[in-house]
C-alpha positions as CSV (number, residue, x, y, z in Angstrom):
1,C,99.5,84.7,91.6
2,F,99.3,81.1,92.5
3,A,102.1,81.5,95.1
4,I,100.0,84.1,96.9
5,F,97.0,81.7,96.6
6,A,98.9,78.7,98.0
7,S,100.5,80.8,100.8
8,A,97.0,82.1,101.8
9,F,95.7,78.6,101.9
10,N,98.8,77.5,103.9
11,L,98.0,80.1,106.5
12,L,94.7,78.4,107.1
13,L,95.9,74.7,106.9
14,G,99.4,74.9,108.0
15,Y,99.1,77.2,110.9
16,A,95.4,76.8,112.0
17,G,94.9,73.2,111.0
18,L,91.8,74.0,109.0
19,L,91.4,72.1,105.7
20,S,89.2,74.0,103.3
21,F,88.0,72.4,100.1
22,G,86.4,75.6,98.9
23,H,89.1,78.2,98.5
24,A,88.4,78.4,94.8
25,A,85.3,80.5,95.8
26,F,87.6,83.3,97.0
27,F,90.1,82.9,94.1
28,G,87.4,82.7,91.4
29,G,85.3,85.3,93.1
30,G,88.3,87.7,93.3
31,A,88.9,87.1,89.6
32,Y,85.3,88.0,88.6
33,I,84.9,91.0,91.0
34,A,88.2,92.5,89.9
35,G,87.1,92.0,86.2
36,W,83.7,93.7,86.9
37,L,85.3,96.6,88.8
38,L,87.9,97.1,86.0
39,R,85.8,96.7,82.9
40,D,82.2,97.5,83.8
41,A,82.8,100.0,86.7
42,G,85.8,101.5,85.1
43,L,87.7,101.8,88.4
44,P,91.5,102.2,88.7
45,V,93.4,98.9,89.2
46,L,94.5,99.6,92.7
47,V,90.9,100.4,93.8
48,A,89.7,97.3,92.0
49,V,92.3,95.1,93.7
50,G,91.6,96.6,97.0
51,G,87.9,96.2,96.5
52,T,88.4,92.6,95.6
53,M,90.2,92.0,98.9
54,V,87.3,93.5,100.7
55,F,85.0,91.2,98.8
56,G,87.1,88.2,99.6
57,A,87.2,89.1,103.3
58,L,83.4,89.6,103.5
59,L,82.8,86.3,101.7
60,G,85.3,84.6,104.0
61,W,83.5,86.0,107.0
62,A,80.2,84.7,105.7
63,I,81.5,81.2,104.8
64,G,83.8,81.0,107.7
65,G,81.1,82.0,110.2
66,L,79.2,78.9,109.1
67,A,82.1,76.5,108.6
68,I,84.1,77.0,111.8
69,R,81.2,75.7,113.8
70,R,82.2,72.2,112.7
71,Q,85.6,70.4,112.7
72,G,87.5,68.0,110.5
73,I,85.8,66.6,107.5
74,Y,82.5,68.4,108.3
75,F,84.3,71.7,108.1
76,A,85.9,70.7,104.8
77,M,82.6,69.5,103.3
78,I,80.8,72.7,104.3
79,T,83.4,74.9,102.6
80,L,83.1,72.7,99.5
81,A,79.4,72.8,99.4
82,I,79.3,76.6,99.8
83,A,82.1,77.0,97.2
84,Q,80.0,75.0,94.7
85,L,77.0,77.3,95.4
86,V,79.3,80.3,94.7
87,Y,80.4,78.7,91.5
88,F,76.8,78.3,90.2
89,V,76.0,81.9,91.2
90,F,78.8,83.1,89.0
91,H,77.8,80.8,86.3
92,R,74.3,82.3,86.2
93,A,75.2,85.9,86.9
94,G,74.8,88.1,83.8
95,F,78.0,90.0,84.1
96,T,80.3,87.0,84.2
97,G,79.6,85.8,80.7
98,G,78.6,82.3,81.8
99,D,80.6,79.5,80.1
100,D,82.4,82.1,77.8
101,G,83.9,83.9,80.8
102,M,84.5,87.6,81.3
103,Q,86.8,88.9,78.6
104,G,88.3,92.2,77.5
105,I,89.3,93.3,81.0
106,P,91.7,96.2,80.8
107,R,94.9,96.3,82.9
108,G,94.9,100.0,83.5
109,A,97.8,101.9,85.1
110,V,99.4,102.5,88.5
111,F,100.6,106.0,89.3
112,G,100.9,106.7,85.6
113,I,102.7,103.4,84.9
114,D,101.0,101.5,82.1
115,L,100.4,97.9,83.1
116,G,99.9,97.0,79.4
117,N,103.6,96.7,79.4
118,D,104.5,93.1,80.5
119,L,107.6,94.2,82.4
120,N,105.6,96.8,84.3
121,L,102.9,94.3,85.0
122,Y,105.5,91.8,86.3
123,F,106.9,94.2,88.9
124,F,103.4,95.3,89.9
125,V,102.4,91.6,90.7
126,L,105.8,91.0,92.3
127,V,105.3,94.0,94.7
128,A,101.8,92.8,95.5
129,A,103.1,89.3,96.2
130,L,105.9,90.6,98.4
131,L,103.4,92.6,100.4
132,A,101.1,89.6,100.8
133,F,104.1,87.5,102.0
134,L,105.0,90.2,104.5
135,L,101.5,90.2,105.9
136,I,101.5,86.4,106.2
137,Q,104.9,86.4,107.9
138,R,103.8,89.1,110.3
139,T,100.7,87.1,111.1
140,I,102.6,83.8,111.6
141,H,105.2,85.4,114.0
142,S,102.8,87.4,116.0
143,P,101.1,86.4,119.2
144,F,98.0,85.8,117.1
145,G,100.0,83.3,115.1
146,Q,101.3,81.5,118.1
147,I,97.7,81.0,119.3
148,L,96.8,79.6,115.9
149,K,99.6,77.1,116.1
150,A,98.4,76.1,119.6
151,I,94.9,75.6,118.2
152,R,96.3,73.4,115.5
153,E,98.2,71.3,118.0
154,N,95.7,71.0,120.9
155,E,92.4,73.0,120.5
156,A,91.0,71.7,123.8
157,R,94.0,73.0,125.7
158,V,93.6,76.4,124.2
159,V,89.9,76.5,125.1
160,S,90.8,75.5,128.7
161,L,93.1,78.5,128.8
162,G,90.2,80.8,128.1
163,Y,90.7,81.7,124.4
164,D,87.8,82.1,122.1
165,V,88.9,79.6,119.5
166,N,86.2,80.2,117.0
167,R,87.0,83.9,117.0
168,Y,90.7,83.1,116.1
169,K,89.6,80.6,113.5
170,L,87.2,83.1,111.9
171,I,89.9,85.9,111.8
172,V,92.5,83.7,110.1
173,F,89.8,82.4,107.7
174,V,88.9,86.0,106.7
175,I,92.7,86.9,106.2
176,S,93.2,83.8,104.0
177,A,90.1,84.5,102.0
178,A,91.1,88.2,101.4
179,L,94.6,87.1,100.2
180,A,93.1,84.4,97.9
181,G,90.8,87.1,96.5
182,L,93.9,89.2,95.9
183,A,95.5,86.3,94.0
184,G,92.4,85.9,91.8
185,A,92.3,89.6,91.1
186,L,96.0,89.7,90.0
187,K,95.4,86.7,87.7
188,T,92.6,88.6,86.0
189,V,94.8,91.6,85.5
190,V,97.6,89.4,84.1
191,F,95.4,87.5,81.6
192,N,92.7,90.1,80.9
193,F,89.9,87.6,81.5
194,A,88.2,85.5,84.2
195,T,86.6,82.1,83.7
196,L,84.5,79.6,85.6
197,A,87.6,77.4,85.9
198,D,88.9,79.9,88.5
199,A,85.9,79.2,90.8
200,H,85.7,75.4,90.1
201,W,86.4,72.8,92.8
202,H,89.3,71.6,90.7
203,T,91.1,74.9,91.5
204,S,90.5,74.2,95.3
205,G,92.2,70.8,94.7
206,E,95.1,72.4,92.9
207,V,95.9,74.7,95.8
208,I,95.8,71.8,98.2
209,L,98.3,70.0,95.9
210,M,100.6,73.0,95.8
211,T,100.6,73.3,99.5
212,L,101.2,69.6,100.3
213,L,103.8,69.3,97.6
214,G,105.8,72.3,98.8
215,G,105.3,71.6,102.6
216,V,102.4,72.4,104.9
217,G,103.3,74.8,107.7
218,T,106.5,76.1,106.0
219,V,107.0,79.6,104.8
220,F,108.3,78.9,101.3
221,G,106.8,75.5,100.8
222,P,103.6,76.8,99.1
223,V,105.7,79.1,96.8
224,V,107.8,76.1,95.7
225,G,104.7,73.9,95.3
226,A,102.9,76.5,93.3
227,A,106.0,76.9,91.0
228,I,106.3,73.2,90.4
229,V,102.5,72.7,89.6
230,V,102.3,75.7,87.3
231,V,105.5,74.7,85.5
232,L,104.4,71.2,85.0
233,H,101.0,72.3,83.7
234,N,102.6,74.6,81.2
235,E,105.1,72.0,80.0
236,L,102.8,69.0,80.0
237,A,99.4,70.3,79.0
238,D,100.2,70.6,75.3
239,K,102.0,67.2,75.2
240,V,99.6,65.0,77.1
241,G,96.3,66.9,76.8
242,A,93.5,65.6,79.0
243,L,95.9,63.2,80.6
244,I,97.5,66.1,82.5
245,D,95.4,65.4,85.6
246,V,96.6,61.7,85.6
247,F,100.2,62.8,85.4
248,M,99.7,65.4,88.2
249,G,98.1,62.6,90.3
250,V,101.0,60.3,89.8
251,I,103.5,63.0,90.7
252,F,101.4,63.9,93.8
253,I,101.4,60.3,95.0
254,F,105.1,60.0,94.4
255,C,105.8,63.1,96.4
256,V,103.5,62.1,99.3
257,L,105.3,58.8,99.5
258,V,108.9,60.2,99.2
259,F,108.5,63.7,100.7
260,R,105.9,63.2,103.5
261,R,106.6,66.7,104.8
262,G,106.7,68.2,101.4
263,I,109.8,69.2,99.4
264,V,110.7,72.2,101.6
265,G,109.5,70.4,104.8
266,E,111.9,67.5,104.1
267,G,114.7,69.9,103.3
268,I,114.2,71.6,106.7
269,A,114.1,68.2,108.5
270,L,117.2,67.1,106.8
271,Y,119.0,70.3,107.7
272,K,118.0,70.0,111.3
273,R,119.3,66.4,111.4
274,M,122.6,67.5,109.9
275,I,122.9,70.3,112.5
276,G,122.0,67.9,115.3
277,E,124.7,65.4,114.2
278,K,127.3,68.1,114.0
279,G,126.3,69.4,117.5
């Protein structure tokens, strides 16, 4: 689930050069909307997940339409501010359960396959993740993706060539938001609950950490970064308690100093140097 989330964020930052501090709004929103569709509306899991992606896309269109009018830190701050507004909306909404979160969410079944079985659930999430990665890959290697990279490298040049830069930014923002919503929905299905932590700004920080740790602008970097962060959280949380954030901060600083391109990014750079020396 977090691999999808990080890859969706990387599509925005790594290929369009847009740093969002508010992606938790889509992840947490996806978690809550999926929970409501499954538990309260009683919809099938595929319909609930699909509806969540639509919600993420619409929310992304609304937030992105405002944020892309600014650049740099102003863009980042607008996404953060709106994400905090979304957080407080979910905190006050009656169906979310407030501080207690939304609990008792059923997993349902897909084509008669019971997702209450952990193995079935694993393969369901795996297939969803692979489809998300295929969509991201197709986007990156399409003409649309090439224009995104050009915007990242030299936006003024792209504007001078006659492209509507804001239109491309908004489209990639919507795609990234929809995939982040998918990640949140799948997390709700896995754990049977959704909490305010999913929509908190801390979650936005975590996905940035995952992406930078693995390698911004690389295909598998966010997946590696997500795996490292999740494993470290699972292994250290019980041992160090509230100091987990301190440990994660130290690890992040170390990786930024040693692996400036991220773990995967440095690996790719090393491989290219080796190939160049042999050539």
